[in-house]
Each structure stands twice: as structure tokens, then as C-alpha cells.
C-alpha positions in Angstrom: 115.7 44.5 60.5 117.7 43.6 63.5 119.9 46.7 63.1 116.9 48.9 62.7 115.4 47.5 65.9 118.6 48.1 67.8 118.8 51.6 66.4 115.3 52.4 67.5 116.0 51.0 71.0 119.0 53.2 71.3 116.9 56.3 70.2 114.3 55.4 72.8 116.9 55.1 75.5 118.5 58.4 74.5 115.0 60.1 74.6 114.3 58.5 77.9 117.6 59.6 79.3 117.1 63.2 78.0 113.6 63.3 79.5 114.9 62.2 82.9 117.6 64.8 82.8 115.1 67.5 81.8 112.8 66.4 84.6 115.6 66.4 87.1 116.7 69.9 86.1 113.1 71.2 86.3 112.6 69.7 89.7 115.9 71.1 91.0 114.6 74.5 89.9 111.2 73.8 91.5 112.8 72.9 94.9 114.9 76.1 94.6 111.7 78.0 94.2 110.2 76.4 97.3 113.3 77.3 99.3 113.1 80.9 98.0 109.4 81.1 99.0 110.3 79.9 102.5 112.9 82.7 102.7 110.5 85.3 101.3 107.9 84.6 104.0 110.4 84.8 106.9 110.2 88.0 109.0 113.7 89.0 107.8 115.3 88.6 104.4 118.9 88.5 103.1 119.6 91.0 100.4 119.5 88.5 97.5 116.1 87.3 98.7 114.9 90.9 98.7 116.2 91.4 95.2 114.5 88.2 93.9 111.3 89.1 95.6 111.1 92.3 93.4 110.7 89.9 90.4 108.8 87.2 92.2 105.8 87.2 89.8 108.2 86.5 86.8 110.1 83.9 88.8 107.0 82.0 89.7 105.0 82.5 86.5 106.6 79.5 84.6 105.4 77.2 87.4 101.9 77.2 85.8 102.8 75.7 82.4 105.4 73.4 84.0 102.9 71.8 86.5 100.4 71.4 83.6 103.0 69.5 81.6 103.8 67.2 84.6 100.0 66.6 85.1 99.7 65.5 81.5 102.8 63.2 81.9 101.3 61.9 85.2 104.5 62.5 87.0 103.2 62.7 90.6 106.5 63.6 92.2 107.1 66.5 89.9 103.5 67.6 90.2 103.8 67.6 94.0 107.0 69.8 93.8 105.6 72.3 91.2 102.2 72.6 92.9 103.8 74.6 95.7 105.2 77.5 93.6 102.0 77.4 91.4 99.8 77.8 94.5 102.1 80.5 95.8 101.8 82.4 92.5 98.0 82.1 92.6 97.9 83.2 96.2 100.2 86.3 95.7 99.1 87.3 92.2 96.1 85.4 91.1 93.6 88.0 92.4 95.1 90.6 90.0 93.7 88.6 87.0 90.2 88.3 88.4 87.4 90.9 88.1 87.2 93.1 91.1 84.8 91.7 93.7 84.3 95.1 95.4 80.9 96.7 95.0 80.8 99.9 93.0 81.5 102.9 95.2 78.5 104.8 96.3 77.9 107.9 94.4 75.8 110.3 96.4 75.3 114.1 96.6 78.0 114.1 99.3 80.6 112.2 97.3 83.2 113.7 95.0 84.9 112.0 92.1 88.6 112.6 91.9 91.0 111.5 89.2 94.5 111.3 90.4 97.7 110.8 88.3 101.3 110.1 89.1 104.2 110.2 86.7 108.0 110.2 86.9 108.9 112.4 83.9 112.6 111.3 83.6 115.0 113.8 85.0 117.2 114.6 82.0 117.3 118.2 80.6 117.2 119.1 77.0 114.3 116.8 75.9 111.2 117.8 74.0 108.6 117.5 76.7 105.7 118.3 74.4 104.4 114.6 74.2 104.4 114.5 78.0 102.5 117.7 78.5 100.0 116.6 75.9 99.3 113.5 78.0 99.0 115.6 81.1 96.6 117.9 79.4 94.4 115.1 78.1 94.5 113.0 81.2 91.4 114.5 82.8 93.2 114.3 86.1 92.2 116.7 89.0 95.5 116.1 90.8 98.8 115.2 89.2 102.0 114.2 91.1 105.2 114.5 89.1 108.7 113.3 89.9 112.0 114.1 88.3 110.8 117.5 87.2 113.3 119.4 85.1 113.6 123.1 84.2 112.4 122.6 80.7 109.4 120.5 81.9 108.6 123.3 84.4 108.6 126.0 81.7 106.4 124.0 79.3 103.9 123.1 82.1 103.7 126.7 83.2 103.1 128.0 79.7 100.6 125.4 78.6 98.8 124.1 81.7 98.4 127.2 83.8 94.7 127.6 83.0 93.9 123.9 83.4 95.9 123.6 86.6 95.9 127.1 88.2 97.3 125.7 91.5 100.8 124.3 91.0 103.9 123.4 93.0 106.9 122.9 90.7 110.4 122.4 92.2 112.7 121.6 89.2 115.9 119.7 90.0 116.4 116.8 87.6 116.1 113.5 89.3 115.4 115.2 92.6 112.8 117.5 91.1 109.1 117.3 92.1 105.8 118.8 91.3 102.1 118.9 92.1 99.3 120.1 89.7 95.8 120.7 91.0 92.5 122.0 89.9 91.7 122.7 93.5 93.3 125.4 95.8 96.5 124.5 97.6 96.2 125.9 101.0 99.5 124.8 102.6 102.6 123.2 101.2 105.8 121.6 102.5 108.8 120.4 100.5 110.8 117.8 102.4 113.1 114.8 101.9 112.6 111.3 103.4 116.3 111.0 104.3 119.3 113.3 104.1 120.3 113.8 100.5 117.2 112.1 99.2 114.8 113.3 96.5 112.4 116.1 97.1 108.8 115.3 98.2 105.7 117.4 98.7 103.1 117.5 101.4 100.2 119.8 100.5 96.7 120.5 101.9 94.1 120.9 99.2 90.7 122.5 99.5 88.3 120.2 97.5 84.9 121.9 97.5 85.4 123.1 101.1 86.9 119.8 102.3 90.6 119.5 103.3 92.6 116.7 101.6 96.2 116.0 102.3 98.2 115.0 99.2 101.7 113.6 99.5 103.8 113.3 96.4 106.7 111.1 97.4 109.9 109.8 95.7 112.1 107.7 98.0 115.4 106.7 96.6 115.9 103.2 95.2 117.0 100.6 97.7 120.6 99.8 97.2 120.5 96.1 97.8 124.2 95.4 98.1 124.6 98.0 100.9 122.1 96.3 103.3 122.6 92.7 104.2 119.3 92.1 106.0 115.9 93.5 105.4 113.4 93.4 108.3 109.7 93.8 108.8 110.4 97.2 110.4 111.0 98.8 107.0 113.7 101.2 105.8 114.3 104.6 107.3 112.9 106.4 104.2 109.6 104.6 104.3 109.3 105.1 108.1 110.0 108.8 107.6 107.3 109.0 105.0 104.8 107.3 107.3 105.8 109.7 110.1 104.7 112.5 107.8 101.3 110.9 107.3 98.5 112.7 109.1 97.0 110.6 112.0 93.6 111.1 110.6 91.7 112.8 107.8 91.5 112.1 104.0 95.0 111.5 102.6 96.6 110.5 99.4 100.2 109.3 99.2 101.2 109.0 95.5 104.4 108.8 93.5 107.3 106.8 92.4 108.1 104.6 95.4 111.0 102.7 93.9 109.8 99.5 95.4 107.5 96.6 94.4 104.6 95.0 96.1 106.7 92.1 97.3 109.3 94.2 99.0 109.7 94.5 102.8 108.9 98.2 102.6 105.6 97.6 100.8 104.4 95.4 103.6 105.2 98.3 106.0 103.1 100.6 104.0 100.3 98.1 103.8 100.2 97.9 107.6 99.5 101.6 107.8 96.2 103.3 107.3 96.8 103.4 103.6 95.3 101.2 100.8 97.0 100.4 97.5 94.4 101.3 94.8 95.9 99.0 92.3 95.6 96.0 94.6 92.0 96.9 95.1 90.8 97.5 91.6 93.7 97.0 89.2 94.1 94.2 86.6 97.3 92.4 85.7 100.7 93.1 87.1 100.4 96.9 86.5 104.1 97.2 85.7 105.4 100.7 85.1 109.2 100.4 84.8 111.5 100.4 82.8 110.2 101.4 79.4 113.3 103.1 78.1 117.0 103.4 78.8 119.3 105.8 77.0 118.6 105.5 73.3 116.4 102.4 73.7 112.7 103.2 73.8 111.1 99.8 73.7 111.9 98.1 77.0 109.2 95.9 78.4 108.4 97.0 81.9 108.8 94.4 84.5 108.2 96.1 87.9 105.4 98.2 89.5 107.1 101.1 91.2 104.4 103.8 90.9 101.5 103.8 93.3 98.3 105.6 94.4 97.7 104.9 98.1 94.6 106.3 99.9 93.0 106.3 103.3 89.5 105.0 104.2 87.8 108.3 103.1 88.3 107.2 99.5 87.1 104.3 97.5 89.0 103.2 94.5 86.8 103.0 91.4 89.4 102.2 88.7 93.1 102.4 88.0 95.2 102.0 84.8 98.6 102.4 83.5 99.0 105.2 80.8 101.0 105.6 77.6 104.7 105.8 77.3 106.4 109.1 76.3 110.1 109.9 76.9 110.2 108.7 80.4 111.5 105.4 81.7 108.2 105.2 83.8 104.6 104.8 82.7 102.0 107.1 84.2 99.4 105.7 86.6 95.8 107.2 86.6 93.3 106.3 89.3 89.6 107.3 89.7 88.6 107.6 93.3 85.4 108.5 95.1 85.9 110.8 98.0 83.1 110.6 100.6 83.0 114.1 101.7 
């Protein structure tokens, strides 16, 4: 009996010691998260902070179950530590999991419903683009912005979608290729790059039932984190170049693969302009669009939202969703907007 009691006491001590070590490790991680959050909210960021901010939702998400465990264990110190990243997660991302509080957009005789789609098709030649063109054909979109348009994609789109989208701008070029499909007349067009050697972008003026709408299909290059030590609130040259192309007034859509997340420094620059992120207005969840494939692997779980529909005050976002996967490493994004014309 005495040996059993001693053995049980040893087990209790081991369990207690293991529990203390686990709590210590958890709280070290919690303090590291708090330090990261302080650095994220500074007006400038070191490159590794910018990198981690792109995955901030996933870095902070474990704080919710962890703080619940410490509440159950009545560990006040640990609760105090973990409450900070938990509240930060709720502040930054909690609204994405609540029903939209915005009233339904007014639908009057002077309003126009527009369905807008953006999709990076994956700029590799020699692929069967039939599933992608099927999705485009069945999307119901009035305006479609395409990135990484290839020669084979261009040929198939021209042969199958010319009746549905009689107005088209297709500039094949692999990763740098671009395209715009429209059910409405395209009155003017401009192919440009946001920086020397960058991917092609499109700025077009559409005639929507007699009303001019500027549509910008953009595809800035990915930010090469290791080549820039500090990121500031002024934004990168590419994003500033795109904003310089933005009309000073009038209805405008800027859509495409932006190669940035909504926690990046460049996103904050866009959000300070006269543009509004449709997903942040009416989307649900994280809205992740990349990556869904790489090489021969076709079942990646997307972790980042890189594809956006931005609009000016003349539009009201009604709904937005992420579409189905097909060939590309991106998922399409489809938004329904009300244009007050």
C-alpha cells in the first residue's frame, strides 16, 4: 500500500510538472504573439513582421481555444496573457463571421445590377482549359477580369465565349497575360504595367446602358519580402502606381489578383483611397483564394486572400463568394454589385 501511494504521488508530481511546462510554453507563445501584434500595428514593419502579417488570422486563431482552456483551468495569469491575442483576432477578423449589418442595396429603376468576376487562370501553356471556360460560361458574370492568360486560353475563350462576351480584351503572355470580358461595349482601353518589368494590367472604359464605368484589371507582382527590409504606411511603388491610374472621380472597379493580403501594408494604402473592399463589406469567412494547387498537387488548402473586387461609392456590394477550383492555383471571386446610375 505504501509503495502504491508513493507511486501515485510521483505520477501526480510528474503530471503537475508536465502541466507547468506546457503552461509555460503556451504563455511564451502568447507573449510572442503580443509582441508581434505591437509590431504589426506600428507605422512601419520589418520584413519578417510583414511576412507573418500575411498569415495573421492563422497565427491568432489558436488563441480562442487556448484562452477557453485556461478559463476552465482558472489560470488567471494565462487568461490575461491569451486574452490579448484573442481580442485582437476578434477585432481584426471577427466581423467576417457575422451576418452583414449593411442594409440591402436599394434597387430602383435607376440602379443596375452587375456581376463581376476575377480569376487568375494559371499561366502555364499546354493545359486543357475546358473546365475553366465552362466556369466562365456559367458564372453569369457581366464583367470578367482574367490574369495569367495564355495562348491556349485565349483561343478557347474566343471560340466559345464570343457570343456571350462580344467585347473582349485578351493579351496572352503566360504569367504576364491579362484579359477582360464584357457584355457591355468597351469604349477605350489601355494596357499598362504598374512597374517596369511587371505584369500587364488593363484600364478600360465600359458603356453600361449609357453610363461610363472605369474597370481596372490589375496584377501587381508578389512582394519579395527578403528584398525589402522595412515596409511603411506609404505603400509599395506598384500599389501607388495603380492608385495613380485610378480616376479622380466617377464609378470605378479595380479587380484582380493583387498578390497581397488584407493585413499587408499595401492593403492599408488601398483602403485609404476611395476604393472599398467588397469582401470586407459583405463577405463571410476568411475568403481565402490561394494556393489550391502546385505542380502535380491539386488539393492544397488555400490560406490567403489575394484576389479582390474593389469599388467606389457609386456601387453597393450585395454579395460576394469564392468559386470552384479548376486547374489554377487561384480560386475565382464573384461579386454582385448594385450600380446607382
